[in-house]
C-alpha positions in Angstrom: -82.0 -39.4 -42.3 -82.5 -35.8 -41.3 -79.4 -34.7 -43.1 -80.7 -36.0 -46.4 -84.3 -35.0 -46.1 -83.5 -31.3 -45.8 -84.0 -29.8 -49.3 -83.5 -26.1 -48.7 -82.0 -24.4 -51.7 -78.6 -23.6 -50.2 -79.9 -21.2 -47.5 -77.7 -20.8 -44.4 -79.5 -21.1 -41.1 -77.2 -19.9 -38.4 -79.8 -20.1 -35.7 -80.7 -23.4 -34.1 -84.1 -25.0 -34.4 -86.7 -23.4 -32.1 -87.0 -25.1 -28.7 -83.4 -26.5 -29.0 -81.4 -25.7 -25.8 -78.4 -27.8 -26.7 -75.0 -26.3 -27.0 -74.3 -26.9 -30.7 -70.7 -25.7 -30.5 -69.9 -28.4 -28.0 -71.6 -31.0 -30.2 -69.6 -29.8 -33.2 -66.4 -30.2 -31.3 -67.4 -33.7 -30.4 -68.0 -34.6 -34.1 -64.5 -33.3 -35.0 -63.0 -35.2 -32.1 -64.5 -38.5 -33.3 -63.2 -37.8 -36.8 -59.7 -37.2 -35.4 -60.0 -40.5 -33.6 -61.2 -42.3 -36.7 -64.6 -43.1 -35.1 -66.4 -42.2 -38.3 -69.7 -44.0 -37.5 -70.0 -42.1 -34.3 -69.1 -38.8 -36.0 -71.7 -39.6 -38.7 -74.4 -40.2 -36.2 -73.9 -36.9 -34.4 -73.2 -34.9 -37.5 -76.5 -36.0 -38.9 -78.3 -34.8 -35.7 -76.4 -31.5 -35.9 -77.7 -30.8 -39.4 -81.2 -31.1 -38.1 -80.7 -29.1 -34.9 -79.0 -26.2 -36.7 -81.6 -26.0 -39.5 -79.0 -27.0 -42.1 -76.2 -24.7 -41.1 -73.6 -24.9 -43.9 -70.7 -25.8 -41.7 -72.7 -28.7 -40.1 -73.7 -29.9 -43.6 -70.1 -29.8 -44.7 -69.0 -31.9 -41.7 -71.9 -34.3 -42.2 -70.7 -34.8 -45.9 -67.2 -35.3 -44.6 -68.2 -38.1 -42.4 -70.1 -39.7 -45.2 -67.0 -39.5 -47.3 -64.9 -41.1 -44.6 -67.3 -44.0 -44.4 -67.1 -44.6 -48.1 -70.6 -43.3 -48.9 -69.5 -41.1 -51.7 -72.8 -40.7 -53.6 -74.6 -39.8 -50.4 -71.9 -37.2 -49.6 -72.1 -35.7 -53.1 -75.9 -35.6 -53.0 -75.9 -33.9 -49.6 -73.9 -31.0 -51.0 -75.3 -30.8 -54.5 -79.0 -31.0 -53.4 -78.4 -27.9 -51.3 -76.4 -26.3 -54.1 -73.6 -25.5 -51.7 -71.0 -26.2 -54.4 -72.1 -23.0 -56.2 -70.9 -20.7 -53.4 -68.5 -22.6 -51.2 -65.2 -23.9 -52.6 -64.7 -26.5 -49.8 -68.1 -28.0 -50.6 -67.3 -27.9 -54.3 -64.0 -29.7 -53.7 -65.6 -32.4 -51.5 -68.4 -33.1 -54.0 -66.0 -33.4 -56.9 -63.7 -35.6 -54.8 -66.6 -38.0 -54.1 -67.4 -38.4 -57.8 -63.7 -38.9 -58.5 -63.5 -41.7 -55.9 -66.5 -43.3 -57.8 -64.5 -43.0 -61.1 -67.2 -40.7 -62.4 -64.6 -38.3 -63.9 -66.8 -36.3 -66.2 -69.2 -35.5 -63.3 -66.3 -34.6 -61.1 -64.8 -32.3 -63.7 -68.1 -30.5 -64.2 -68.3 -29.7 -60.5 -64.7 -28.6 -60.3 -65.1 -26.3 -63.3 -68.4 -24.8 -62.1 -68.1 -20.9 -62.3 -71.6 -19.6 -61.7 -70.8 -17.6 -58.6 -67.5 -16.3 -57.2 -65.9 -18.7 -54.7 -66.0 -18.0 -51.0 -65.0 -19.8 -47.9 -67.7 -21.5 -45.9 -67.5 -19.1 -43.0 -64.9 -17.1 -41.1 -64.6 -19.7 -38.4 -63.5 -22.6 -40.6 -60.3 -23.5 -42.3 -60.3 -26.4 -44.7 -56.6 -26.9 -44.4 -56.4 -27.6 -40.7 -60.0 -27.9 -39.6 -59.7 -25.2 -37.0 -61.0 -21.8 -36.2 -59.0 -19.1 -38.1 -58.8 -15.3 -38.0 -60.4 -13.2 -40.8 -57.1 -11.7 -42.0 -55.8 -15.1 -43.1 -58.8 -16.1 -45.2 -57.2 -15.1 -48.5 -54.3 -17.5 -47.8 -56.9 -20.2 -47.0 -58.7 -19.6 -50.2 -55.4 -19.8 -52.1 -54.7 -23.1 -50.5 -58.1 -24.4 -51.5 -57.5 -23.3 -55.1 -54.3 -25.4 -55.0 -56.3 -28.4 -53.8 -58.8 -27.9 -56.5 -56.1 -27.8 -59.1 -54.5 -31.0 -57.8 -57.9 -32.7 -58.0 -58.5 -31.3 -61.5 -55.1 -32.6 -62.6 -55.9 -36.1 -61.2 -59.2 -36.1 -63.1 -57.5 -35.1 -66.3 -54.8 -37.8 -65.8 -57.5 -40.5 -65.2 -59.1 -39.3 -68.5 -55.6 -39.7 -70.3 -55.3 -36.0 -70.8 -51.8 -35.8 -69.4 -50.9 -32.4 -70.9 -53.7 -30.6 -69.0 -53.0 -32.7 -65.9 -49.4 -31.5 -66.0 -50.5 -27.9 -66.3 -52.9 -28.3 -63.3 -50.2 -29.8 -61.1 -47.8 -27.1 -62.0 -50.4 -24.4 -61.2 -51.2 -26.1 -57.9 -47.6 -26.0 -56.9 -47.2 -22.3 -57.8 -50.3 -21.5 -55.8 -49.0 -23.5 -52.8 -45.3 -24.4 -52.8 -45.9 -26.7 -49.8 -48.3 -28.9 -51.8 -46.0 -31.9 -52.1 -48.7 -34.0 -53.7 -48.6 -31.9 -56.9 -44.8 -32.1 -57.0 -44.8 -35.8 -56.4 -47.3 -36.5 -59.2 -45.2 -34.4 -61.6 -42.0 -36.2 -60.7 -43.1 -39.8 -60.0 -45.3 -39.9 -63.1 -42.5 -38.5 -65.2 -44.5 -35.7 -66.7 -41.5 -33.4 -67.1 -38.0 -33.8 -68.4 -35.1 -33.2 -66.1 -34.6 -29.7 -67.6 -38.3 -28.8 -67.2 -38.2 -30.0 -63.6 -35.3 -27.6 -62.8 -37.1 -24.8 -64.6 -40.2 -25.5 -62.5 -38.2 -25.3 -59.3 -36.7 -22.0 -60.4 -40.2 -20.6 -61.1 -41.8 -21.4 -57.8 -42.4 -18.4 -55.4 -40.5 -19.8 -52.4 -39.6 -16.3 -51.1 -43.2 -15.1 -51.3 -44.8 -18.1 -49.6 -42.2 -19.5 -47.2 -40.7 -18.0 -44.1 -37.1 -16.9 -44.6 -35.7 -19.8 -42.5 -37.6 -22.4 -44.6 -36.9 -21.2 -48.1 -33.6 -23.0 -48.6 -34.9 -26.1 -46.9 -38.0 -26.5 -49.0 -36.2 -25.8 -52.2 -33.4 -28.3 -51.4 -35.9 -31.0 -50.5 -37.6 -30.6 -53.8 -34.3 -30.5 -55.7 -33.2 -33.7 -54.0 -36.3 -35.5 -55.4 -35.7 -34.6 -59.0 -34.6 -37.1 -61.7 -31.4 -38.9 -60.9 -31.0 -41.3 -63.9 -30.4 -38.7 -66.6 -26.7 -38.4 -65.6 -24.3 -39.8 -63.1 -23.8 -37.6 -60.1 -22.3 -37.6 -56.6 -24.4 -39.4 -53.9 -24.1 -36.7 -51.3 -26.6 -34.6 -49.4 -26.5 -30.8 -49.8 -25.2 -28.9 -46.8 -28.6 -27.5 -46.0 -30.1 -31.0 -45.7 -27.5 -32.3 -43.2 -30.1 -31.6 -40.4 -32.2 -34.3 -42.1 -29.4 -36.7 -42.7 -31.2 -39.4 -40.6 -34.6 -38.8 -42.3 -35.7 -41.9 -44.2 -37.0 -40.1 -47.2 -33.8 -38.2 -47.6 -31.7 -41.4 -47.2 -33.8 -43.1 -49.9 -32.8 -40.3 -52.3 -29.1 -41.0 -51.5 -29.7 -44.7 -52.1 -31.4 -43.9 -55.4 -28.4 -41.9 -56.5 -26.1 -44.9 -55.7 -28.4 -47.1 -57.8 -28.2 -44.9 -60.9 -24.4 -44.6 -60.4 -24.5 -48.5 -60.7 -23.2 -48.8 -57.2 -25.7 -51.5 -56.4 -24.0 -53.0 -53.3 -24.0 -49.6 -51.6 -27.6 -49.0 -52.6 -28.7 -52.4 -51.3 -26.9 -51.7 -48.0 -28.8 -48.5 -47.6 -32.2 -49.8 -48.6 -31.9 -52.8 -46.3 -31.1 -50.4 -43.4 -34.2 -48.3 -44.3 -36.5 -51.3 -44.5 -35.2 -52.6 -41.2 -36.3 -49.4 -39.7 -39.5 -48.9 -41.7 -40.3 -52.4 -43.3 -42.9 -51.2 -45.8 -41.6 -47.8 -46.8 -43.5 -47.1 -50.0 -40.8 -44.9 -51.4 -38.0 -47.3 -50.7 -39.7 -50.6 -51.8 -39.5 -50.2 -55.6 -35.8 -49.2 -55.4 -35.1 -52.2 -53.0 -36.9 -54.6 -55.4 -34.9 -53.2 -58.4 -31.5 -53.5 -56.6 -32.3 -57.1 -55.5 -32.9 -57.9 -59.2 -29.6 -56.4 -60.1 -27.8 -58.4 -57.5 -29.8 -61.6 -58.2 -31.1 -62.0 -54.7 -33.9 -64.4 -55.5 -34.5 -65.7 -52.0 -34.8 -62.2 -50.5 -37.1 -61.1 -53.4 -39.3 -64.1 -53.0 -39.7 -63.5 -49.3 -40.4 -59.7 -49.8 -42.9 -60.4 -52.6 -44.9 -62.8 -50.5 -45.1 -60.4 -47.6 -46.2 -57.6 -49.8 -48.9 -59.6 -51.5 -50.2 -60.8 -48.1 -50.3 -57.3 -46.6 -51.0 -55.1 -49.6 -52.8 -57.1 -52.3 -54.3 -53.9 -53.8 -50.9 -52.1 -54.2 -49.1 -52.3 -57.6 -45.7 -52.6 -55.9 -46.7 -56.0 -54.5 -47.4 -57.6 -57.8 -44.5 -55.7 -59.3 -42.2 -57.5 -56.8 -43.8 -60.9 -57.8 -43.3 -60.2 -61.5 -39.7 -59.2 -61.0 -39.1 -62.4 -59.1 -40.4 -64.6 -61.9 -38.6 -62.5 -64.5 -35.3 -63.0 -62.6 -36.0 -66.8 -62.7 -36.6 -66.5 -66.5 -40.1 -67.7 -66.0 -41.7 -65.3 -68.4 -45.4 -66.3 -68.5 -46.1 -65.7 -64.8 -43.9 -62.7 -64.8 -46.1 -61.1 -67.6 -49.3 -62.1 -65.7 -48.3 -60.4 -62.5 -46.7 -57.4 -64.1 -49.9 -56.9 -66.1 -51.9 -57.0 -62.8 -49.6 -54.3 -61.4 -50.4 -52.1 -64.4 -54.1 -52.8 -64.0 -54.1 -51.7 -60.4 -52.4 -48.4 -61.4 -52.2 -47.6 -65.0 -49.5 -45.0 -64.5 -47.1 -47.3 -62.7 -44.1 -46.8 -65.0 -41.7 -49.5 -63.6 -44.3 -52.2 -64.2 -44.8 -51.2 -67.8 -41.0 -51.2 -68.4 -40.6 -54.6 -66.7 -43.6 -55.9 -68.7 -41.8 -54.9 -71.9 -38.6 -56.6 -70.6 -40.5 -59.9 -70.1 -41.2 -59.9 -73.9 -37.8 -58.6 -74.9 -36.2 -61.4 -73.0 -38.0 -64.0 -75.1 -37.1 -62.1 -78.3 -40.8 -61.2 -78.8 -39.9 -57.7 -80.1 -43.3 -56.6 -81.3 -44.9 -57.2 -78.0 -42.0 -55.6 -76.1 -42.2 -52.5 -78.3 -46.0 -52.2 -77.7 -45.3 -52.2 -73.9 -42.5 -49.6 -74.3 -44.7 -47.4 -76.5 -47.4 -47.4 -73.8 -44.7 -46.5 -71.2 -43.5 -43.7 -73.5 -47.1 -42.3 -73.6 -47.4 -42.4 -69.8 -43.8 -41.2 -69.0 -43.3 -38.4 -71.5 -40.5 -36.8 -69.4 -38.5 -40.1 -69.1 -36.0 -41.2 -71.8 -36.0 -44.9 -70.9 -38.9 -46.0 -73.0 -37.4 -44.4 -76.1 -34.1 -46.0 -75.3 -35.7 -49.4 -75.0 -37.6 -49.0 -78.2 -34.4 -48.1 -80.0 -32.8 -51.3 -78.6 -35.6 -53.4 -79.9 -35.3 -51.9 -83.3 -31.5 -52.5 -83.2 -32.1 -56.1 -82.4 -34.5 -56.5 -85.3 -31.8 -55.1 -87.7 -33.5 -51.7 -88.2 -30.6 -49.4 -87.3 -32.2 -46.2 -88.8 -35.3 -46.4 -86.5 -33.0 -47.5 -83.7 -30.9 -44.3 -84.1 -34.1 -42.2 -84.3 -35.2 -43.3 -80.9 -31.8 -43.1 -79.4 -31.6 -39.5 -80.6 -35.0 -38.9 -79.0 -33.7 -40.3 -75.7 -30.5 -38.2 -76.1 -32.6 -35.1 -76.5 -34.2 -35.8 -73.1 -31.1 -37.0 -71.3 -28.0 -35.9 -73.2 -25.6 -36.9 -70.4 -26.8 -40.4 -69.8 -23.8 -42.7 -70.5 -26.2 -45.5 -71.4 -27.7 -43.5 -74.2 -24.3 -42.3 -75.4 -23.1 -45.9 -75.4 -26.0 -47.0 -77.6 -25.3 -44.2 -80.0 -21.8 -45.4 -80.2 -23.0 -49.0 -81.0 -25.1 -47.6 -83.9 -22.1 -45.6 -85.2 -20.0 -48.8 -85.0 -22.6 -50.7 -86.9 -22.5 -48.0 -89.6 -18.7 -48.3 -89.8 -18.3 -44.7 -88.4 -15.4 -45.5 -86.2 -14.4 -42.0 -85.2 -18.0 -41.1 -84.3 -18.3 -44.4 -82.3 -15.1 -43.6 -80.4 -16.4 -40.2 -79.6 -19.7 -41.5 -78.1 -17.9 -44.2 -76.2 -15.3 -41.8 -74.7 -18.0 -39.3 -73.8 -19.9 -42.0 -71.9 -16.7 -43.1 -70.1 -15.8 -39.5 -69.3 -19.3 -39.0 -67.7 -18.6 -42.0 -65.4 -15.1 -41.1 -64.5 -16.0 -37.5 -63.6 -17.8 -38.7 -60.5 -16.1 -37.5 -57.4 -15.5 -40.1 -54.8 -15.8 -43.0 -57.2 -12.3 -44.3 -57.9 -13.1 -47.6 -59.6 -15.6 -48.5 -62.2 -18.2 -51.1 -61.4 -18.6 -54.3 -63.5 -21.7 -52.6 -65.1 -19.3 -50.8 -67.4 -17.3 -53.7 -68.7 -19.1 -53.7 -72.1 -18.3 -50.0 -72.6 -14.6 -50.6 -72.1 -14.7 -53.6 -74.4 -16.5 -51.7 -77.1 -13.9 -48.9 -76.8 -11.3 -51.5 -77.4 -13.1 -52.8 -80.5 -13.4 -49.3 -81.9 -9.7 -48.5 -81.2 -8.8 -51.7 -82.9 -10.7 -50.6 -86.0 -8.8 -47.3 -85.9 -5.5 -49.2 -85.7 -4.9 -47.9 -82.1 -3.8 -51.3 -80.9 -2.1 -50.2 -77.7 -5.2 -48.3 -76.6 -7.4 -51.2 -77.6 -5.4 -53.6 -75.4 -5.5 -51.1 -72.5 -9.3 -50.9 -72.6 -9.7 -54.6 -72.9 -7.4 -55.1 -69.9 -9.5 -52.7 -67.9 -12.7 -54.6 -68.9 -10.9 -57.9 -67.8 -10.3 -56.3 -64.4 -14.0 -55.7 -64.0 -15.1 -59.1 -65.3 -12.3 -61.6 -65.0 -14.3 -64.5 -66.4 -15.4 -63.0 -69.6 -14.4 -65.2 -72.6 -15.3 -62.5 -75.2 -12.7 -60.2 -73.5 -10.0 -62.8 -73.7 -10.9 -63.4 -77.4 -10.7 -59.7 -78.1 -7.3 -59.4 -76.5 -6.1 -62.4 -78.4 -7.3 -60.9 -81.6 -5.5 -57.6 -81.0 -2.2 -59.5 -80.2 -2.7 -61.5 -83.4 -3.1 -58.3 -85.5 0.1 -57.0 -83.9 1.9 -60.2 -84.9 2.4 -61.4 -81.3 1.1 -64.8 -82.0 2.4 -66.5 -78.8 0.4 -64.0 -76.6 -2.6 -64.4 -78.9 -2.6 -68.2 -78.5 -2.4 -67.8 -74.8 -5.5 -65.6 -74.6 -7.5 -67.7 -77.0 -6.7 -70.8 -74.8 -8.0 -68.8 -71.8 -11.2 -67.9 -73.7 -11.8 -71.5 -74.7 -11.2 -72.7 -71.1 -14.2 -70.6 -70.1 -16.4 -71.2 -73.2 -15.5 -74.2 -75.1 -18.0 -73.6 -78.0 -16.6 -70.2 -78.9 -16.4 -70.5 -82.7 -14.3 -67.4 -83.2 -11.6 -68.4 -80.6 -11.5 -72.0 -82.0 -10.9 -70.8 -85.6 -8.4 -68.2 -84.6 -6.5 -70.6 -82.4 -6.3 -73.2 -85.1 -5.0 -70.7 -87.7 -2.5 -69.2 -85.3 -1.0 -72.6 -84.3 -0.7 -73.7 -87.9 0.9 -70.4 -88.7 3.4 -70.8 -85.8 4.2 -74.3 -87.1 5.4 -72.8 -90.4 7.6 -70.2 -88.7 9.3 -72.5 -86.2 11.3 -75.7 -86.9 11.4 -78.4 -84.2 14.7 -78.3 -82.3 15.9 -74.8 -83.3 17.9 -74.6 -80.2 19.7 -78.0 -80.8 23.1 -78.2 -82.3 22.3 -80.9 -84.8 18.7 -79.9 -85.5 17.3 -81.2 -88.8 16.2 -78.7 -91.5 12.8 -79.1 -93.0 12.0 -77.5 -96.3 9.3 -74.9 -96.4 5.9 -76.0 -97.7 5.2 -75.2 -101.3 2.6 -72.7 -102.2 1.4 -69.7 -100.3 1.3 -71.5 -97.0 -1.1 -70.6 -94.2 -2.5 -67.2 -93.5 -0.4 -64.9 -91.2 -1.9 -62.0 -89.3 -0.5 -58.6 -89.9 -1.4 -55.0 -89.0 -3.4 -54.8 -92.3 -5.6 -57.8 -91.7 -8.2 -56.0 -89.6 -9.1 -53.7 -92.5 -9.6 -56.6 -95.0 -12.6 -58.8 -95.5 -12.4 -61.9 -93.5 -14.5 -65.1 -93.4 -13.9 -65.4 -89.6 -16.7 -64.5 -87.2 -15.7 -61.3 -85.4 -15.3 -60.9 -81.7 -18.6 -59.7 -80.2 -19.2 -56.1 -79.3 -20.9 -55.6 -76.0 -24.1 -53.7 -75.6 -25.7 -51.8 -72.6 -29.4 -52.7 -72.8 -32.5 -53.0 -70.8 -32.7 -56.7 -71.4 -32.6 -59.5 -68.9 -30.7 -62.6 -69.8 -29.1 -65.6 -68.1 -26.2 -63.5 -66.8 -27.8 -60.2 -65.9 -30.9 -58.5 -64.6 -32.5 -55.2 -65.6 -33.5 -52.2 -63.6 -37.3 -52.3 -63.0 -38.2 -49.0 -60.8 -41.8 -44.6 -61.9 -38.2 -44.7 -63.1 -38.2 -45.5 -63.0 -37.9 -46.3 -62.7 -35.1 -47.0 -64.1 -31.6 -47.9 -64.9 -30.4 -50.0 -67.8 -28.8 -53.4 -67.9 -25.8 -54.8 -69.7 -26.1 -57.6 -72.2 -23.7 -59.1 -74.7 -25.1 -59.2 -78.3 -23.5 -60.2 -81.6 -23.2 -57.4 -84.0 -22.9 -59.2 -87.3 -19.7 -59.1 -89.4 -18.1 -56.0 -87.9 -14.5 -56.8 -88.9 
């Protein structure tokens, strides 16, 4: 075609071909009109003719390359620019040529074009703006050039990220955002790909030149919108919009952020209510879908998840969220092999999709395949350096494989990233409990509980925190604070009324207090829910035999017979000192907040998530 046969060395011919009486300006407008209408083949046909008629005018070559890009002919578009050496002098052409190679996964070639510095950069001409494809005035050209520099940095960052150089990618995205604070793509890549910790995100927001680049009436709005998108799982917080965002209270993106806050506050029912409303209005909202999938896993809505997963696979088979939904469905059904297969496909489609990597690790952890689970979590840790969840999950796996020192190491690493996350504080308390550091364990547990109770507007705890209350009860029992222990266990029983381990723990405390009648009552309740509870069975048997030695039949009768006391030491009685002595009885279980999915609970699977943690009950060995 004419556009490709022209091999002039980057010369700009502003004059039309001799003998051409056609109004080229009108034809250029027609090309842009077809691009706006997505008639790319028509635009390509006339753009090609324009290049010939204008003797290779740079603007016409650029739009010709644009139409080639829109029709998926990336190599032709790049060759059209590079053959004329337009990338040396024109930043828009350089950007487009590099973008074409990036789309072809030719990252080194794309990086070479982006980093070309032979000549100073200049705009194509004073009539063209890359940002809005319209005629602009000369006095705003520096702003246009600055905007293009931001776009170049975003592209450079995406290239570095594809080449697994996430440190340089992060710096490119940060620089792009400083050059253009309206460049949401750079901000979204930093936040969604978890490149920064929560503290670094806030420092980035504080460093952006909002006042210099935004009109006075937009400064607060832009800043608040960005702050509302920052990490929400590093600590519990109030699910309320800032006052300056009230004007956007019905905007779906803003509502998704509120739902996400409810999710990380473990208020799953409210979160599900909001996400359902959003998807009723916008059925395939890409921001809301991962959150909606995660909350359906938490609430065990298998039918709804099945229906949603099938719709997504039918409509968006090349999107990772579709296969993520399918994997979560099978994971919820405890069907691990297909779950792993589909989650692996999600990570193949987008390697940086954090929620799929975490869920992939959960699928192995659920089957007690700890090595494979840790391999997935380590991969997630490399891809999500600003997120504490992979380190937390790795610590949990080390804890389950009886390696408390390494578990504590990774818990402390998670704590250094999110020092106010109650889940991390709880796991630190579990490690301290295992190390018989009762005071330290009590401190971690109470700090976690205080973080939750400090939430304004949340009067009651959700059932998610039942293990935390039970573990506080176990720790207080070890410290001989029996009244406090009973209080915490009773609170846990309120959150989860059918928990046999809670009934066992209450019965054990009553036995240590010498209140054997109440202890027997609670052990009976525990066994009525779980008949094979070895601890409750043994304790109940010993308590009944002990009561038989203390009471004579017919004590309240006038002529009751007197039976002699049995010889020897008799049966063991429980006293306040028993909890500190060695015992051959299995201890009541301590509860654990983990990322694991089991028969009674489901984990959070969302960049992230993506991600919240789950509660699971685990045996801690002989802790009494």
